[in-house]
TORZA-791151 format. One record per residue (C-alpha): x, y, z. Coordinates in pm, whole numbers. Example, Ala and Ser with C-alpha at 12.3 -4.5 7.8 and 13.67 -1.06 7.14 Angstrom:
+--------+--------+--------+
!      X !      Y !      Z !
+--------+--------+--------+
!   1230 !   -450 !    780 !
!   1367 !   -106 !    714 !
+--------+--------+--------+
//
This chain:
+--------+--------+--------+
!      X !      Y !      Z !
+--------+--------+--------+
!   6241 !  -8423 !  -8988 !
!   5993 !  -8153 !  -8822 !
!   5986 !  -7802 !  -8971 !
!   5928 !  -7507 !  -8683 !
!   5816 !  -7196 !  -8906 !
!   5999 !  -6943 !  -8862 !
!   5865 !  -6543 !  -8949 !
!   5997 !  -6319 !  -8681 !
!   5710 !  -6359 !  -8416 !
!   5824 !  -6460 !  -8087 !
!   6075 !  -6679 !  -7947 !
!   6138 !  -6989 !  -8113 !
!   6427 !  -7098 !  -7855 !
!   6215 !  -7281 !  -7626 !
!   5985 !  -7455 !  -7876 !
!   6319 !  -7597 !  -8089 !
!   6466 !  -7682 !  -7697 !
!   6205 !  -7864 !  -7618 !
!   6156 !  -8092 !  -7960 !
!   6518 !  -8154 !  -7937 !
!   6483 !  -8240 !  -7558 !
!   6284 !  -8509 !  -7695 !
!   6553 !  -8666 !  -7927 !
!   6325 !  -8482 !  -8192 !
!   6522 !  -8353 !  -8571 !
!   6351 !  -8013 !  -8506 !
!   6482 !  -7736 !  -8748 !
!   6373 !  -7353 !  -8795 !
!   6260 !  -7341 !  -9153 !
!   6207 !  -6955 !  -9282 !
!   6172 !  -7047 !  -9635 !
!   5802 !  -7150 !  -9781 !
!   5899 !  -7355 ! -10034 !
!   6094 !  -7612 !  -9831 !
!   5770 !  -7706 !  -9571 !
!   5693 !  -7958 !  -9823 !
!   6041 !  -8107 !  -9721 !
!   5944 !  -8179 !  -9347 !
!   5708 !  -8504 !  -9207 !
!   5564 !  -8272 !  -8936 !
!   5496 !  -7890 !  -8912 !
!   5451 !  -7633 !  -8593 !
!   5314 !  -7312 !  -8617 !
!   5490 !  -7144 !  -8284 !
!   5351 !  -6776 !  -8217 !
!   5420 !  -6495 !  -7990 !
!   5245 !  -6137 !  -8050 !
!   4929 !  -5969 !  -8239 !
!   4741 !  -6163 !  -8493 !
!   4758 !  -5902 !  -8772 !
!   5132 !  -5871 !  -8736 !
!   5149 !  -6205 !  -8741 !
!   4958 !  -6306 !  -9051 !
!   5166 !  -5996 !  -9232 !
!   5498 !  -6162 !  -9171 !
!   5319 !  -6477 !  -9260 !
!   5202 !  -6356 !  -9592 !
!   5522 !  -6100 !  -9623 !
!   5704 !  -6425 !  -9836 !
!   5430 !  -6672 !  -9952 !
!   5490 !  -6879 !  -9598 !
!   5054 !  -6852 !  -9563 !
!   5018 !  -6990 !  -9873 !
!   5238 !  -7282 !  -9817 !
!   5085 !  -7329 !  -9457 !
!   4788 !  -7408 !  -9633 !
!   4967 !  -7654 !  -9905 !
!   5130 !  -7811 !  -9632 !
!   4773 !  -7849 !  -9413 !
!   4625 !  -8024 !  -9777 !
!   4925 !  -8253 !  -9790 !
!   4763 !  -8481 !  -9470 !
!   5084 !  -8470 !  -9274 !
!   5025 !  -8358 !  -8912 !
!   5037 !  -7910 !  -8839 !
!   5047 !  -7836 !  -8477 !
!   5009 !  -7462 !  -8395 !
!   5084 !  -7358 !  -8088 !
!   4952 !  -7035 !  -7866 !
!   4939 !  -6746 !  -8104 !
!   4970 !  -7003 !  -8364 !
!   4682 !  -7197 !  -8274 !
!   4461 !  -6866 !  -8291 !
!   4603 !  -6818 !  -8655 !
!   4436 !  -7197 !  -8776 !
!   4147 !  -6976 !  -8754 !
!   3941 !  -6769 !  -9035 !
!   3947 !  -6445 !  -8792 !
!   4052 !  -6252 !  -8503 !
!   3925 !  -5931 !  -8425 !
!   4295 !  -5837 !  -8254 !
!   4313 !  -5496 !  -8283 !
!   4035 !  -5489 !  -8582 !
!   3906 !  -5759 !  -8829 !
!   4170 !  -5998 !  -8977 !
!   4137 !  -6293 !  -9196 !
!   4360 !  -6575 !  -9086 !
!   4440 !  -6910 !  -9247 !
!   4079 !  -7070 !  -9246 !
!   4187 !  -7425 !  -9206 !
!   3944 !  -7485 !  -8880 !
!   3597 !  -7320 !  -8909 !
!   3605 !  -7027 !  -8594 !
!   3700 !  -6699 !  -8502 !
!   3942 !  -6562 !  -8257 !
!   3751 !  -6280 !  -7949 !
!   3920 !  -6095 !  -7687 !
!   3815 !  -6227 !  -7329 !
!   3498 !  -6063 !  -7197 !
!   3519 !  -5930 !  -6841 !
!   3172 !  -5907 !  -6846 !
!   3109 !  -6295 !  -6872 !
!   3346 !  -6370 !  -6573 !
!   3186 !  -6515 !  -6300 !
!   3435 !  -6312 !  -6039 !
!   3670 !  -6028 !  -6133 !
!   3997 !  -6180 !  -6289 !
!   4293 !  -5991 !  -6469 !
!   4354 !  -6035 !  -6871 !
!   4562 !  -6179 !  -6999 !
!   4549 !  -6509 !  -6877 !
!   4848 !  -6543 !  -6732 !
!   4947 !  -6877 !  -6556 !
!   4890 !  -7195 !  -6484 !
!   4544 !  -7361 !  -6569 !
!   4366 !  -7690 !  -6612 !
!   4269 !  -7794 !  -7006 !
!   3949 !  -8048 !  -6981 !
!   3991 !  -8332 !  -7206 !
!   3644 !  -8292 !  -7468 !
!   3707 !  -8592 !  -7629 !
!   3953 !  -8908 !  -7722 !
!   4299 !  -8741 !  -7951 !
!   4636 !  -8871 !  -8020 !
!   4733 !  -8523 !  -7898 !
!   4636 !  -8617 !  -7533 !
!   4726 !  -8989 !  -7560 !
!   4819 !  -9144 !  -7247 !
!   4702 !  -8827 !  -7004 !
!   4420 !  -8776 !  -6795 !
!   4115 !  -8585 !  -6826 !
!   4245 !  -8296 !  -6688 !
!   4625 !  -8164 !  -6683 !
!   4768 !  -7796 !  -6591 !
!   4935 !  -7605 !  -6842 !
!   5091 !  -7325 !  -6899 !
!   4870 !  -6986 !  -7019 !
!   4974 !  -6628 !  -7180 !
!   4708 !  -6467 !  -7377 !
!   4447 !  -6179 !  -7393 !
!   4270 !  -6354 !  -7719 !
!   4063 !  -6689 !  -7705 !
!   3944 !  -6912 !  -7991 !
!   3558 !  -6961 !  -8042 !
!   3425 !  -7324 !  -8272 !
!   3192 !  -7545 !  -8311 !
!   3270 !  -7792 !  -8011 !
!   3311 !  -8056 !  -8347 !
!   3652 !  -7913 !  -8308 !
!   3707 !  -7888 !  -7990 !
!   3940 !  -8148 !  -7836 !
!   4014 !  -7918 !  -7524 !
!   3800 !  -7634 !  -7275 !
!   3987 !  -7397 !  -7001 !
!   3808 !  -7188 !  -6748 !
!   3903 !  -6881 !  -6696 !
!   3624 !  -6612 !  -6618 !
!   3368 !  -6846 !  -6837 !
!   3472 !  -7201 !  -7015 !
!   3684 !  -7145 !  -7336 !
!   3778 !  -7346 !  -7642 !
!   4212 !  -7471 !  -7588 !
!   4232 !  -7715 !  -7795 !
!   4120 !  -7774 !  -8147 !
!   4173 !  -8045 !  -8391 !
!   4045 !  -8096 !  -8779 !
!   4175 !  -8380 !  -8891 !
!   4554 !  -8360 !  -8963 !
!   4522 !  -8020 !  -8822 !
!   4589 !  -7944 !  -8401 !
!   4616 !  -7631 !  -8242 !
!   4685 !  -7569 !  -7877 !
!   4639 !  -7220 !  -7684 !
!   4884 !  -7259 !  -7373 !
!   5279 !  -7327 !  -7442 !
!   5336 !  -7701 !  -7419 !
!   5696 !  -7621 !  -7441 !
!   5652 !  -7423 !  -7134 !
!   5421 !  -7639 !  -6933 !
!   5716 !  -7912 !  -6828 !
!   5610 !  -8279 !  -6788 !
!   5229 !  -8254 !  -6938 !
!   5430 !  -8018 !  -7199 !
!   5643 !  -8273 !  -7319 !
!   5389 !  -8554 !  -7308 !
!   5210 !  -8342 !  -7619 !
!   5483 !  -8310 !  -7804 !
!   5582 !  -8659 !  -7751 !
!   5264 !  -8735 !  -7893 !
!   5239 !  -8517 !  -8168 !
!   5595 !  -8647 !  -8246 !
!   5330 !  -8984 !  -8314 !
!   5071 !  -8882 !  -8453 !
+--------+--------+--------+
//
């Protein structure tokens, strides 16, 4: 059973459809007490970091996700869900995250761009694999995925399994033991995205 955390942040239809298209038994879950019943957990999200954390805290879902992560079962954060895995974010103020991966989330800094680019970073871009990981098993060392975001994670390279270049290099996929995160949207990334989802089902 695949649990998809439902905390009223973003359209979850494309996420659940992507998993179900691969024959996975995926279900939206809004009851924090039931997270422990799932074999794998997805933390999706679209919107602002601070709002997302407020929604998670409203019924104790933040603690439930942390407890799930501590169980050793696989957890995957997608887009904003990946950012929530970190200790903090500077989006519209300073906000505490779940603290499951050391690091923080910052805005794209156009003063560092190697040429003028628009923010948000939106559209297809390459992810460059940094080291072997089950999440990218059987895939090339670089491949295109679909991105939509104005903030990105900053963390030690020990946790970076994927990086992307947009004005400058940033971390676009992470792993800490049983916890995985990916900044682009695999559910919107066609064949490559479905392969990542399929790999997560085998972790």
